[in-house]
Structure formats: structure tokens, C-alpha cells
Residue frames relative to the residue before (quaternion, step in Angstrom):
aa qw qx qy qz dx dy dz
M 1.0000 0.0000 0.0000 0.0000 0.00 0.00 0.00
R 0.4158 -0.7209 0.5011 0.2375 3.55 -0.91 0.96
K 0.5976 -0.6038 0.3944 0.3502 3.56 -1.14 0.63
D 0.6240 0.5414 -0.3667 0.4278 3.61 1.02 -0.64
N 0.6120 0.5342 -0.3549 0.4627 3.60 1.11 -0.55
V 0.6476 0.5046 -0.3245 0.4699 3.58 0.97 -0.79
A 0.6530 0.5043 -0.3160 0.4683 3.58 0.94 -0.85
G 0.6520 0.5137 -0.3100 0.4636 3.59 1.00 -0.78
R 0.6502 0.5106 -0.3137 0.4671 3.55 1.02 -0.80
V 0.6543 0.4977 -0.3122 0.4761 3.58 0.96 -0.86
L 0.6498 0.5045 -0.3179 0.4713 3.60 0.97 -0.83
G 0.6311 0.5329 -0.3273 0.4590 3.59 1.04 -0.74
I 0.6552 0.4977 -0.3095 0.4766 3.57 0.97 -0.83
V 0.6487 0.5171 -0.3191 0.4582 3.59 0.96 -0.85
V 0.6625 0.4917 -0.3076 0.4740 3.60 0.91 -0.89
F 0.6276 0.5316 -0.3275 0.4650 3.59 1.02 -0.79
L 0.6794 0.4869 -0.2934 0.4640 3.59 0.90 -0.90
I 0.6052 0.5325 -0.3554 0.4733 3.60 1.10 -0.62
G 0.6475 0.5110 -0.3149 0.4696 3.58 0.98 -0.81
I 0.6512 0.4979 -0.3125 0.4799 3.58 0.99 -0.81
A 0.6265 0.5311 -0.3392 0.4587 3.61 1.03 -0.74
V 0.6338 0.5113 -0.3339 0.4748 3.60 1.01 -0.75
L 0.6609 0.5022 -0.3104 0.4633 3.60 0.95 -0.83
V 0.6415 0.5036 -0.3285 0.4764 3.60 1.01 -0.74
T 0.6255 0.5327 -0.3308 0.4643 3.57 1.03 -0.78
V 0.6390 0.5135 -0.3213 0.4741 3.58 0.98 -0.84
A 0.6511 0.5161 -0.3192 0.4558 3.60 0.95 -0.85
V 0.6656 0.4968 -0.3053 0.4659 3.61 0.93 -0.85
V 0.6638 0.4918 -0.3087 0.4714 3.58 0.92 -0.88
T 0.6400 0.5163 -0.3253 0.4669 3.59 1.00 -0.77
Y 0.6412 0.5184 -0.3264 0.4622 3.57 0.95 -0.82
R 0.6779 0.4811 -0.2943 0.4716 3.58 0.93 -0.86
L 0.6595 0.5250 -0.3108 0.4391 3.56 1.01 -0.82
F 0.8010 0.2940 -0.1440 0.5013 3.56 0.81 -0.98
G 0.6574 0.5040 -0.3173 0.4617 3.59 1.20 -0.24
A 0.5203 0.6485 -0.4114 0.3736 3.56 1.25 -0.22
D 0.4541 -0.6559 0.5296 0.2882 3.52 -1.15 0.65
V 0.0869 -0.8339 0.5451 -0.0037 3.53 -0.06 1.34
V 0.3773 -0.7279 0.5337 0.2073 3.52 -0.86 0.99
G 0.6101 -0.5011 0.3747 0.4861 3.57 1.02 -0.77
P 0.6946 -0.4440 0.3260 0.4627 3.54 -1.23 -0.01
Q 0.4326 -0.6968 0.5141 0.2511 3.53 -1.03 0.79
I 0.0368 0.7961 -0.5982 0.0838 3.55 -0.25 1.28
T 0.1683 -0.7925 0.5818 0.0714 3.53 -0.66 1.12
P 0.4024 -0.7214 0.5011 0.2582 3.59 -0.71 1.00
G 0.8096 0.2602 -0.2026 0.4855 3.53 -1.04 0.76
A 0.4048 0.7053 -0.4882 0.3169 3.59 1.21 0.30
P 0.6021 -0.5734 0.3971 0.3885 3.59 -1.11 0.54
Q 0.6620 0.4484 -0.3071 0.5162 3.57 1.10 -0.61
G 0.4884 -0.6494 0.4915 0.3135 3.52 -1.15 0.56
V 0.6709 -0.4882 0.3741 0.4143 3.53 -1.31 0.25
A 0.6319 0.5413 -0.3323 0.4441 3.58 1.01 -0.78
A 0.6530 0.5070 -0.3200 0.4628 3.59 0.97 -0.79
Q 0.6572 0.4994 -0.3153 0.4683 3.59 0.99 -0.79
L 0.6439 0.4970 -0.3229 0.4839 3.59 1.03 -0.74
G 0.6287 0.5338 -0.3281 0.4605 3.57 1.04 -0.73
N 0.6444 0.5128 -0.3181 0.4697 3.58 0.98 -0.81
S 0.6484 0.5120 -0.3187 0.4646 3.59 0.98 -0.82
A 0.6603 0.5032 -0.3074 0.4652 3.58 0.98 -0.85
I 0.6474 0.5120 -0.3217 0.4641 3.59 0.97 -0.80
K 0.6407 0.5171 -0.3260 0.4647 3.61 0.96 -0.79
L 0.6575 0.5027 -0.3080 0.4692 3.59 0.98 -0.83
L 0.6636 0.4910 -0.3060 0.4742 3.60 0.91 -0.86
Y 0.6207 0.5345 -0.3395 0.4624 3.59 1.05 -0.72
R 0.6668 0.4961 -0.3043 0.4654 3.59 0.91 -0.87
I 0.6512 0.5060 -0.3189 0.4670 3.58 0.95 -0.82
A 0.6521 0.5039 -0.3139 0.4715 3.60 0.94 -0.86
L 0.6431 0.5193 -0.3215 0.4620 3.58 0.98 -0.80
L 0.6478 0.5095 -0.3167 0.4695 3.59 0.99 -0.79
I 0.6422 0.5149 -0.3272 0.4641 3.60 0.99 -0.79
V 0.6625 0.4979 -0.3089 0.4667 3.58 0.91 -0.88
L 0.6633 0.4981 -0.3087 0.4654 3.60 0.92 -0.86
C 0.6274 0.5317 -0.3346 0.4601 3.58 1.04 -0.72
I 0.6587 0.4939 -0.3058 0.4782 3.59 0.94 -0.86
V 0.6611 0.5052 -0.3096 0.4603 3.58 0.91 -0.90
G 0.6549 0.5117 -0.3156 0.4579 3.60 0.92 -0.85
S 0.6513 0.5102 -0.3131 0.4663 3.57 0.99 -0.81
L 0.6692 0.4957 -0.3040 0.4625 3.58 0.93 -0.85
V 0.6478 0.5085 -0.3218 0.4671 3.59 0.99 -0.79
A 0.6548 0.5018 -0.3155 0.4691 3.60 0.95 -0.84
A 0.6536 0.5052 -0.3141 0.4679 3.59 0.97 -0.81
R 0.6467 0.5098 -0.3240 0.4657 3.59 0.99 -0.77
G 0.6342 0.5276 -0.3293 0.4594 3.58 1.03 -0.73
L 0.6481 0.4987 -0.3172 0.4803 3.58 0.98 -0.79
H 0.6421 0.5189 -0.3264 0.4602 3.57 0.96 -0.84
L 0.6552 0.5092 -0.3084 0.4651 3.58 0.93 -0.87
Y 0.6392 0.5274 -0.3240 0.4564 3.58 0.99 -0.82
F 0.7081 0.4622 -0.2743 0.4580 3.58 0.82 -0.97
V 0.6213 0.5206 -0.3486 0.4707 3.61 1.05 -0.64
A 0.6776 0.4798 -0.2945 0.4732 3.59 0.95 -0.85
S 0.6578 0.5025 -0.3108 0.4671 3.60 1.14 -0.55
G 0.4727 -0.6784 0.4421 0.3478 3.58 1.19 -0.35
I 0.4666 0.6498 -0.4590 0.3864 3.58 1.24 0.24
P 0.4199 -0.7150 0.4835 0.2805 3.62 -0.71 0.96
T 0.1974 -0.7737 0.5936 0.1007 3.54 -0.98 0.90
H 0.3996 -0.6941 0.5453 0.2473 3.53 -1.14 0.65
S 0.2470 -0.8113 0.5160 0.1205 3.57 -0.54 1.16
G 0.5069 -0.6667 0.4166 0.3537 3.58 1.23 -0.16
R 0.5743 0.5768 -0.3783 0.4409 3.59 1.27 0.09
A 0.5082 -0.6243 0.4951 0.3268 3.51 -1.17 0.57
P 0.5256 -0.6328 0.4475 0.3509 3.62 -1.00 0.67
R 0.5116 -0.6494 0.4758 0.3002 3.53 -1.13 0.73
S 0.3301 -0.7108 0.5787 0.2255 3.51 -1.06 0.74
E 0.3162 -0.7532 0.5565 0.1516 3.55 -0.92 0.98
E 0.1963 0.7922 -0.5521 0.1705 3.62 0.20 1.26
């Protein structure tokens, strides 16, 4: 076995583990976000902002967190998939790219 194949396989495993770490981080953050005992939005009576503005800010913060979790989940999945692809290419195992074979005409 050539050394470049071993280095590629190790790099593929490392990239895969980084992707899995991102996915685990997303799972932990999601658990904390939705598993927390939430009292509700913090509305202070007599604040210069109206109640609607404070509720709007709370909703925007929640939507931002959800969007961030979705993006991190997609990124973690893509990184893990790229690591697996790199590992299999370095191992010499043929991978299916999902493309139709070229016709030689």
C-alpha cells in the first residue's frame, strides 16, 4: 500500500469525525434549546418598547437559532459525507457518484 493512500484514508477519517462532531454539537444545542424549561418571553411592564416589539424580538431570536441549527446540520452532514468519500477514494473502493455512465459514441 502506498503512503499517499494511507494519508488520504487518515485524512478522510479525520474529516468524517469533524463532521460527526458538528452533528453532535447541533444535537446538544438543540436539546438545550428545546429541552430547557422556558418561562416565556421576558416582558417588562412599563418598558419603553411595546409588548409587541418585545414579542417580535423573542420570535426573531428563536427563528435565528432554528435557522442556525438547520445550517449547521446541513454543513455537518456535508462534511461527514465528504470525509467518507475521501476515505473510500483513498482506499481504492469504487464509489457511486450518482451520474449516468458516459456513452462512447
